[in-house]
N, C-alpha and C positions, 0 to 999 in steps of 0.2 A: 579573598583572592582580588586582585586589582582587575580591571577590566582591561583587554588588550588594546584598546584604543585610547587609553587614559594619557593624559599629557605628560607624564612622569616617563612614559617609555620613550620619549622624544629624543632623548640625548645621543645617540649614536647616529651617525650619518653614513649612509650606505650609498653606493652607485648603482645604477639602473642593474647592471649586471649582478649584482650583489643580491639585490631584491628579487630578481627573477629567479636565481638559483635557490636563494633561501625558502621562497616561497612556491617552488615547483610550477609557477606560473610561466606564461609566456610575455616577451616584450609587447605583444599586440595586446594582450589582456591588461597589462599596465597602463598602455596607452589607452584604452577603451575605457578603463576604471578614471584614469585623470579626465577625460572628456566627461564622463558622466558626473564628475565632482565629488567621486569616493575617496579621493586622496588629497582633497582641500586641506591644507595647513600640515600635510605631512612631509612636503618636498620644498627643497629650498635650493635654488642655484643648482639645480640638476643632483642633488643629493636627498636621500629619503631617509626618514628613521624608521625604526621598528614597526611601528604601527602600520606602515605600508605593508609590510611583510605578511601581517596578520590579517589585513584587509583583502590583501590577493588571494591568500590561502582560503578566507572566507568565501570570496566569490567564485573561485575556481571550482570549490566543493559544490556551492549552490548550482553552478552550471552543471555538474556531475548529475546532481539529483534532477535536472529537467527544468529548474526554474529558469523563465525568461527574464531578460533585461529589466522590464518594469519592476517584476517580482523580487529580483534581486536588490535594485535600488532601495524598494520598500523594506525587504528584510535586513539590508545593510543599516537602514535610518532606525528599524527597532532594536538591531544589536547594540548599537551606539547608546540607545535611550536606556539608562538603567532604571528608569521608572515605567517601561513599556508594560502593557498588560500581555500576558502568554496566550490569552486568547486571540488576539491580533495576529500573533506568529502561525498559531494553529489554523487559523482561517485561511491564511495564504497557503499553508502546507496543504491543507485538505481541498482547496481549490485546484492546486497543481495534481493532486493525487487523481480528483476527477477527470480533468483533462487527458491524464496518462491513461486512464481507463477507456475513455472514448477514444483515445488513438491507438489503443490495442484492440478495441473492437473493429475499428475501421481497417487495421493491418491484417487482422484475422479474416474479413472479408475478402480483402485483396488477395490473401494466400490461397483461400480455397477458390477465387474464380481462377487465378493462374494455374491452380491443380486442374479445375475443370476444363480449361481451355488445353492444357498439357495433354490432358487425357484424350481430347478430340483430335488432337494433331497426331498424324499417322508417324511423323518423323522419318520419313523416309528420302528417297530422291526427288520426289513429284514437288512441284513448286506450291501447290495448294497448301494454304497454313491457316487454319482457323484462329491462331493466335494472332498474325498480321491482319487477318479480317476483321478479327474485334478492335483491334487497335485503329484501324480505317473506318469502322463503324459499319462494316459490311456484313454484319451478322455471323460471327464467328462461330456460333453454336448450330447455325443452320444445318441441318442433317447429322448431327453429332446427338447421340443418345445421352441425355443428361446424367451425369455422372457425380454421385454425391458422395463425399468423404466421410 
């Protein structure tokens, strides 16, 4: 099967609106891809070829999986390189998975902290609020029995 960014796919010329519609991406993503050089040689006089659609789909999906801009550029280069080593792609994916695991741990910690603060808050008509005290650095847990989920 021919690679989606192969020059043979360059025959048809599409408008920006056509590329956006076919790829499911936004005009902003198209602009971002242009500024990163991901659409070089795919646009001429404001018209794009089918490779631009494939590239935008690729980038959109990569963003959906949590890859940042630097990683998307690297993965795009690997995607275009028919002689790439798959271990390079795997390395990028595993690094992103490790970053996501760390973010999940941080989010879980924040969730537990918010639940503890909410437990300490009476939630009544009084102005005292350990949640606001904690945000202001005033020891929101002072006087509250530590609650563990």
